[in-house]
N, C-alpha and C positions, 0 to 999 in steps of 0.2 A: 497224476502220472508219476512215473519214476524212470530212472535209467540204470541199466545194469552194464557194468564194464569189467575189464580184467582186474581192476583194483577195487571195485565195489560189486561183488558177485551176488549180493542178495539185498532184498528190501522187505521189511516186515510191516504190514498194515495191521494195526490193532486199535481197539477202542477201549474206552474206560470200562472196566468190569462192573463198576458201581452204577453205570448209566442204565436207567430203566427204559431203554429204547431198543428196538430191533434195528439191526444194521445190515444192509445189503451192499456188497461191493460187486460191481459188474465190470469185467474186463472186456474192453471193446476192440482195441487194436494193439498188436505187437509188431514193431518194425525195426529194421536196422537203420541207423542214422549215420551222419557223416563220419568218416574215418573207419568204417567197418571193413574188415578183410573178407575175401571170398572164401569163407570157411563155414562149416556148420555151427550154428549158434542155437543151442537147445535151452529153452526156458521151461522150468518146472514150477508148479504150484505145490507148496508144502502146507498141509493142513492136518486136521485131526478127523478121524472117522467116528462113527457112533460109539465105538468102544474106547474112545479117547487115545487111540494109537496114532502116531505120526505116520502120514502117508505122503509120498511125493508122486505127482503125476505130470508127465511132460505135456505141455499144451502147445508148444510151437517149436519147429525146427526150421530156422531161417538160414538162407544162403544168398549172398548178394547177387550172384549170377542167375539164380532160378526162382527164388521166392524171398524177396526182401521184406515183404509185408504180409501179415495175416489178420483178417477180420474175424474176430471171435464172437461177433453178434451178441454182445452184452452177456458173456458167460458169467453167471451169478455165483458168488462165493460168500461164505459165512466167515467174517473175521473172528479171530486173528488168522491171517494167512501170510505166508512168505513166498516171494517170487525169487527164484534162484537161477542164475546162469550156470547150468550144469555142464555145458561144453561151449567152447568158443571164447572169444575175447570181447565181443560186442563192438561198439556200444549198441544196446538194444533198448528201445524206448517202449514203455507200456503205458497205455492210456485207458481210462475208464471213468466210472462215476460211483459215487457213494451216496446211498439213500438212507436217511434216518427216519424211522417210523416211531413216533412217540406212542407208547401203549395206552396212555390215558386219552389220547385223541382218537384212537381207533375204536369205533363203535360198531358192534355187530348186532344187527337186528335179527331176531328169530322170525323166520318165515312161518306162517300158519300153514303147515303142511297137513293134509288129511289123506288118509288112505282110501282108495276107492275099491270096493269089492267087485 
C-alpha cells in the first residue's frame, strides 16, 4: 500500500526491467484516513497505453461526508504505474496486492482439439 498527501502527491510502483517475470498489480481499496478534510480527493492512475503514450485515468473521487472509501475489486494494472492525488489534500490510503508469475514456471499444455464436421 501507499499513502498520498498534500506533501506526497504521487507514488510510482515499478519492477526491475531485467526481471524475466510477469507482474500484476491489483488495486483493492482507496480510502481517506485520519486527518482528511471534507473535500473532494481525486486519485488518478497514470500508465502507458499500447502506443506507449502516457495516460491518466481517475479511479476514485472521495469525500469524507459522502464517500470516504471505495472498493475497486482488485482492479488489475500492469507496472510501472503511478498513483497521483490530482485534487484534494488527502491523506488517501491505497491498498492492493502484487503477484509475480515466473515465466519458466508457467507451463502451458496444448489441448488436443479436433474439429468435428
